[in-house]
C-alpha positions, 0 to 999 in steps of 0.5 A: 409749556416751554417755548423755544425761541427761533425753533423750527418744528419745535427744535433748536440748537442747545447753545441757542436755547441755553442762551435764550432761557438760561442754562439753569432753566434749561436743565430744569425743563430737561429734568421735567421732560418739557424739553428733550435732548434727543442727540448731543447739541439738539433740544426739542419740545417734549410734546413733539417727541413723537412727531416725525417732522420734528424728529427729522428736524432734530436729526438734521441738526445733529448731523450738521449743515451738509446733511439731507433727509434720505432713505426711509425718512425721505420716503415717508416725507414724500408720502410713502408710508411703507417706509415709516420707521422710528429712526431718522435717516440722513445722508452726508457727503463723503467729505464729512464724517458723522457717526450714526447715533441711537435713533439717527442713521447716518449714510455717506454718499455723494448727491447732486444739489439738484436732487435736494428739494425742500419739504416742511422747510427741510432738505430732502432727497428728491422722490426719484433719488429716494426711490432709487435708494430704497429699491437698492437698500430696503427690504424688497417688499418695502421697496416695492410698496414705496415704489407703488405709492410713489407711482400712485402719487404721480399724474398718469402722464408722468409715470413713464418719465419717472420710471425712466429717471429711476432706471437711469439712476440705477444704471449710473449708481456707484454702488452696484450691489442690489442694482439688478434686484432693484431693476426687477422691482422697478419693472413690477411697480404699479400705480394701482396698489391701494396699500403697502400690504397689497404690494407685499401680497403681490410680491409674495405670489410672484416670488412663489412662482405664480403668474403676475396678477392684475391689481385692482381688477374690475368686475362689471355687469353685462351692462358695464356697471362696475360691481366689484374691484378685486385686489389681485386677480387672474381673470383668464382663470377666474381666480381672485385674491383679496387682502383683508386688512384689519382696519378695512375688513373687521366690520364687514365680514358679512359683506365680504362673505356675500361678495365671495358667494356672488363671485363664486356664482359667477365662476370665480375662486376667491381666496382671502389673506389676512395680515398675519398670513403675509408673515407665514405665507405657506397656508394661503399659497397652498390654497392658491396652488390648489385653485390654479390646479383646479383650473388646470395650471399646476404651480410647483411649490 
C-alpha cells in the first residue's frame, strides 16, 4: 500500500506526491490502481476512492483554494443522507472561473466567510446556507427530506430560529428562481420524519391534494401507554399510512399484518406503501382516495 506523505483523507496534490515518491514510482502506482488521479493535479489512495470524505477532499483540491463544499456534498456532510450522490459539489466565488469536470460539479456564487464551517477539516457551507440552496435547487422531495433531516438534528429549542434563518436567506437570495417553491417547502418541514422516504411520501400525498397528515402519530391505550406509532395519519378520520422500507419491514410481515388487524379493530383504515410505489404513486393514491371517500371526505384525482 502506498502512503501519501502529508495527505489529508488520503488526498494530496500531484506535484507534492511526485516530489515525495518520484514520478516513475508514481506512474507505477497509478497503473496498478494503488493510487488514482480523479482530476488533474490531484492524487488519492485507491482504497479510498469510494470514501465520500476523501472524494470531497479531492474535489476541493481540484477546484482551488477558494472553493467550499456545497449543495448535495455539504448536505451529506451535515448528516442529510437524502442528498447523497456520487458527484462532488463545490462553490467558488464569481471572481474565480473553474469548470466542472466529470464527477465534480462547480457552482459560482457569492458567500460570506461567516457561512463557512469546518467539518472533517474541510471548508463546508453552514447547515442553514446549505438547506437554503437545496430548497431552491434540488428535486423537491430531496430538498424536503434534507430539511426534515436538518430539523431532526437540532435541539427542539433551536428549530424556530433555524427556520427563521433559512426564511431570511431565501428572502435575500440573489437568484429568485425557485424561491417561492422553497418557502412553501420550508413551511412543510418537520423534525418527526424517520427517513427520507417518509418525507417523500408526505410530499406525494400533499401534492395529490390530501390534507396534511400528522407524522409519527402515536396510538395509545386507554391508560395512556403508547401502543403504536404510525408514519403518517389523519387521526380525525382514522386513516393511517405506513411506509414499508425493505430494510425495516422485510422480516416483519407477520407483525405488520397483526398490527394492521388490531388497528382495523380500533376503527382505522390502514394503507401500506413500498418504495416502488413512490416512483408510481397512482395505485396507493387511489387506495387513499377510497379510504377518504369511505370517511365522507372525497378527494378528486
